N, C-alpha and C positions, 0 to 999 in steps of 0.2 A: 597477718595473722587474721583469722577468721573466727568470730565469736560463735560457741557452739553451746552455751548453757541454755537450758531450756527452763523457761518460767512459765508459772500459771497465770490466767487472767485474775487480777485483783479481787479479793474477796468481796469488797465493799460494792463493786460493779456487779458480781453474780448475785449478791444478796438483793438486788432491785428485783421486783415482781415481774421478771421478764416474761416468763411463760404465761402468767395471767393476762399481762397487757396483750399479747400475741393473740391468745384465745379470745378476748373479748373484743378486740378490733377486728379481726379476720371475720369472726362469726358474725359481727353487725355488717361488714361489707358484703359477705355472702347473702344475707338477708336481704340486702339492698339491691341485689342483682348484680354484684361485680363478677366478672369472668376472672379477674386477677386482682389480689390485693396483696400489699406486704405493709408490715409494720417495723419500723426501724427505731431503736433507742441508741442514742448518740451522746457520748461525753467527750469532751476535750478539755485537757488540763495543759496549761501552758505557764512556763516560769520565764521571766526575762531579766537578766542580770547584765548592767552595763557599768563600766568604770572608764573615767576620763582622767588621765595622768595619775592613775592610782587610787583615784577617790571614786567611791560609788555614787552614782546620779541616778541609777534605776534599779530598783529591787521589786518586782511587781508579779504576783501569782493571779491567774484567771481560771474560770472554770465555766464551761456551758454546758447543760444536761437538759435532755427533752426527749420527746417522742415524736415520730412522724408515721402517718399513714397514707399510703397512696393506693388509689383504686383505678381499675381499667374497666369501664362499663361501656359496651356497645362502641368499642373502639375509641373513647374518649378518656383522657387521664382526668383525674381529680386528685388533689393533695391538700392535706391540713397538718398542722402541728400544734404541738402544746408542751408546756414546760412542766405541768403535774402529771407523774407517773401513777395513775390509778386506774384500774380496769373501767370505772364509770367514765373517766374522762376519755380513755382510749375507745370507749363506744361512740361518745359524742364527737370525737375527732373524725372516727371512720365515717359517721353520718354527714359531718360537714366536708369531707372529701367527696362524697356521693352527691351531695348538692352540687359541687363544683362542677361535676360532669353534667349535671342537669342544665346548669347556666350555659356551659360551653357548648353544649350538644349541637345548637343551631349554628354555631360559628366554626365549627371544625370542618376545614375542606379536606382533610384527609382522615381516615380512620386508622389507628395504630393497631399493629399485629406485633406480637412478641415473639422472638425465635425460641425454640424449645431450649430447655436445659435440663439435665439429670437433677434429680433430687438429691439434696446434699442434706440429710437429716442428721442434727446433733453435731454439726462441724465446729471445731475450735482450731484457732490459729493464732500464735504470739509470734512476734517478730523475733530474730535472733538479737539479742544482746547480753553482756555479762553482768552488768551493774545497772541497777534500776536508779536514774537519777534522782528519783524522789525519795530514795532511801539514804542519798547522801545529805548532810547538814549543809544549809546555805553558807555557814561561816566557812566550810572548807571549800566550798565553790569560789567564794569572793577571795579566800586567802590565795588559791591558785591563780587566779586573775590577777591579783594584787602583786604577787611574786614575779609573775611574768612582766607585768607593766614596769615595776621598779626596777628589774634587771635592764629592760629595754631603754628606760629613761636616763640609766647610767652609761649607755654607750654614746660615743662620739658622735655628734650631728643630729641626734634624736630630740626634738623639742617637746612633741607630744604624742601620747600614745593613748589610743581607745581600744578597750578590750570588753567583749561581750559574749554572752551566752544565752541562747534561747533553747529551751527543752520542752519537747511535746509528748504527752501521752495520750492517745486516741483510742477509745474503746468503742465498741459498736454490736448490737444485738440485732439480727435480722430474722424475720419470719415470714413465710408467704403462704398462700392458700394451697399451693401444690404440695407442700411439706417439708421445704427446706428451711432450716434454722442454723444459724452460724453465729458464733461469738468470737470476736476478734480484739487483740490489743496489739498495737504497735506503738515504740518508741523512737524517737528522732531527737537528734542534738544539732545545733548549729553555732560553733565556736568561731569567733574572728577576732583577730587582732591587727590593728593598723598602726603606722608609724609615720610621723610627719616632721618634717624639717622646715624651717622658716628662714628666708633671706631678709632679715629685719632692714637691712639698708635699701634693698629694691623693692621689698613688699611681696615677692614671689613665695610660693611655697610648693612642695613637693611631697607626695605619700606612696606608701606602698603597704599592702596587707598580706597576711597569711593567704596560702593557697588552699588550705584544708577545707574540703567542701563540708556542707552539711550532710549528716548520714543518718541511717536508720540503724544507730548503735546506742549504747548507753554511756554511763560516765566513763567508762574504760577508753573511750575514744580521746578524752582529753588527757589521759595520763600514759599514752603510747600505743595503745592498740589500734592500728588501722592508720596511724599517722606518726611521723618522727617529729615531734613538736620541738625537742632540743636542738636539733639539727637546724631547722627552719628558722627558729627564733635567734640563733647564733649567726646565721649569715645575712639576716634580713637588714640590720644597720649598713652592713658593707655594701649591699646591694642598692640600698637607698643612695648610699654616698654616690656610688658609681653612676647611677640614673642622672643625679643632679649635676655631674659633669660632662654626660654623654653629649656628643654632638647631634644636632638636628638631622633626621632623615632625608635622604634624597628621595623625591616622589618619581614614580614610574612603576612598569611592571616589574614585578620581583618574585624570586621564588621563595616560597614560605615552608618552613617545618613548624607545624603547630602542636603544641603540647595539649594533652588532654584537658588541662586546666583553663584553656581557653576554648578549645574547639566544642565543648561539651554545649556551650551557649549558642553557637553557630548551629549546631543539630537542633536544639530546642525550637530556634525560631524558623530556621528554614525547612526542616524536615517534621519535627514533632508537631507544629501547629498545622504545617500545610497538608499533613496526613490524617488530620481529624475529619472523619466523614461529614460531620454536621457542617464544618466550615466549608468543605469540598463541594456541598450541594447548595450552599448559599443560606442554610437554616439558621446558622449562627455567624454573628458578625461583630459581636461586642469584644473589646478590647483590642484583640489581634486579627480582626478583620476576616475575610473569607480564604480562599486559596486559589493559586494559579493550576494546582494539580487536581483538576476536575474529572469526574468518573469516566467521561468518554476518553480519557488518556490512560486510563487503567491497563496495564499489559503492554503499553506502547510508548510512554513517555520517556525519554532518555533522560533521566534524573541526573546522572554524573557518569563516570568512567566505569569501567568493567570492575574496578577495584571496590566500588561502593556497594556495600551490602549492610541493610540497617534493618533491625528488629525492633517491634515492640516486645516488652517482656515485664510482666507483673510479678514474676516469682525470683527475680536475681536476689541473692542476699545482701541485706543492708540497703537496698534500693529505697529511695523515699516514696515511691508509688508502688512499692512490692506489698501485696496482700495474699491472704489466703482465698478470698471471695470478695467480688465487688459488689455494689449496692443495689445490683439486680439480682443477687445470689448466684452469680456465675462464677465457676472456679477459675483462678488465675491461670494464665497461660503465656506462652512465647509464641510469636506469629512475625512473618516477614511482612515488611513494608516497602522496601526496595531491595531487589536481588540482582546483583552483577549489573548495577547502573539503572535498572528498570523499575519503575514503579508498579508494585504487584500487589498492595494491599492498602487497606486503612483501619484506623481504630474506630471500633464501633461499640455500640451497647446493645440490648435485646431488642430495641425499638427501631434501630437503624440497619440490624443486620438484615432483616428480610428485604429492605429497599436495595441492598447490595447484593441481594441473590444468594446470601449465606445462610446455612441451616442453624448456625450457631454464632452467638455474640463471641468476641475474644476478650470479654470481661473488663470493660472500660467505663463503667458507671460509678460515679462517685459524688457525694454530697458533703460538704466542709462542715455542716451542722444539722441539727434536727429541723431546724426552721427553713432550711433549703431543700428544694427537690434535686434528687440526683441528675446529673447531666452527663454526657460523654466527655470523659476526662482523659488527660495523657497518661499513658503507659510509660514505663522506664523505656525511651527510644534510644537505641544504642548502635553506633557504628562497630562492625565487627572487625577484629584484628587479622592480620595476615594468616590465612588457614594452613599455609605449608611451612613457613619458617618463623622462628622467634626473633624476628629483626628488631634490634635496639635501636632507640632514637638516635644513638651515635652513628649509626649507618645511614638514615636518612639525612643527618647533618652532613656526613661525609660525601653524599652524592650532590651537595650543592656548592657551586664555584664563588656565587656572589647571591647572597640573600639575607634572610633574618630567620631567628628562631623565636617564636611567639608564645609567651608564658602568662597565663593568668587572664581573668576576664575583667573588663571594666564596663566601658559605656557601649551602646550599640543603637542602631535604628533600622526598622525595616517596613516596607510599604504594606499596605492593607491586603494584598495578595500574597504575601510572604515571598516575594520574587527580587526586589531590589533592595541591597542591604549595605550596612557599612559597620564596622566593629573596631573597637582599639582592644588593648591588654594592659596588663600590669608592668610587663618588662618586653623589651624588643632587644634581643642580642643579634649583632652583626655576624653572619657567616661569611668568612673568606677562605677560599681554598679548602672546603670542608671543615674548616675550624671555627670555633667561636672566639671573637677577637674583640668583645667589649660591647656594651649597650650604645643604642641611639635612641632618640626621643622623638616626641610630637607625631607619633605614628597611628594611621588608621588604615585598614585595607577595606575595599569596596569591590562587589561584584552583584551579578545576578545569581539565583540560586542555581541554575543549571550550568552557567559558565564556572562557577566557583567549584561545584563538586565533578563536572567535567574536566577541571585541571588537576584532579587528584590523580597522581602518578602511583604512589605507593603508601601503604600504610605500615605502622609497627607491627610486632608479634604481640603474643599474649601477656609476655611480661611488661609491656608499656602500657595496657589497658588499665583504665582508672574510671571510676564513677564521679562525675561533677553532679551539679544540681541546685535547686533552690527550694525554699519552703513556700514561695509565694506566687505561683503560676496563675494569673488572673483570667477569669472568663465569666461571661453571662450578665445578666440583669436580672434581679439584684445580683451584684458582683460575689464571686466566690473565688477561695484561694484554694489551690492544691499543691502539695510538696511532690517533686519529681526528680529522678536521677537520669542522667545520660552517660552512658559508658562510653569510652573511644580509647583508640590506640594514638600514639603520635602520628602525623600523617604529613606528607610531602606533596605541595602543590605547586604547580609551574604557573609563573607568569602571571601573578594576581596584582591587581593595581594597588599601589600603595601611595596614600596620600600624606602630606605634611599638613598636620592640623596646626601648626604654628604659622605657617605662611598662607594656608588656605589652599595650596595647591595640590 
């Protein structure tokens, strides 16, 4: 089910002196000689609830609010921010940003040019959700998490239960000297429940958690819209018991059918970060390093098999990186990154698009708060399903004589070029003769990016396509976090190296 209710931007955000702040800051920037300037007012509200064994251990609300002014004068950026939202402070902040350009002018080795963008005057965008989670009483939220924890604790073999909910409402106002003004509001939630069993005699323990990804939805997500919580929570204890009894995996080349709940993270690490243009040119290296997919390979690099088509998309409903307009004032778009296995594009913002020879940015600028400058950040980077037939996951499993079905994400590692990697999962189901025959454990799979995607033989159809994702993709110094989703179908890959993490082989 897809939410379709239309909400308005909250009245208390609209009541802020947004237009007056923009007029004051942008006029000061023009008078100071800026060829481009923008003002951004950003508010982020977060609530975090966490229960352990049915008892509340965290119940915290936080809010950040401020204004930021960015100016471009003689090809040099300047940036400043403040927490006071008055026209006088906006003027002073613009002047401080201009002072930054004067300080940096002698140090700048390259001059910034911005790609053109149509003017979007008076634009408003609100993400699709049914029930604003801030309209739901905290006691009701805790009650739901308590009920689910209590039911799981009553199940055989479950010794501990952790349940949490993080909800975010992000609001922004943007105005620039070209005449664009945008006002946006987006809501996202991240529910999670995990269960643990303990072998008190041996001291070992094992755990499983729910597969529901964070989503650009409201409270309705926790009550059944977009995820079948009843079915998953009912089967979770049995799956955990089976995992505890499961034999250790035999290492070696193995055919894998990978569920979207696991594959989204491989896409994020090996394609999403690798196709950020600032990483590809070595401009950015914090947290996730640079990229093996450098611009000299654009149009020629064989990223994977012909089945591999990957897009960036800031418009997909309920995507964590979906917006109406980015923090450069660019309208959200969908664009190709890998087509038929070949690298064909990058994620860019307005300052990087001209370096790549593009006439327009594809809308990938984002700052996580007013105190931080916008960066090129990841779109919802997604693997496309089979365009011809709606092939179910069972068909992919049926094509495997001896292999594994991988479900849920867990730990991972990847090198600083986004090339050599290793991933684990929540569950690994053995496939024999095209049928699932029980779980195995101690599993990790290892590959290089191009070998892994080169082994992609088939993908499922649209009915298998799901959004995964995370709230906390890190980048930059000072560090910023961004929410991002990754859609993908189930996928069949041949001969991937599987390791036994218990034996180290």
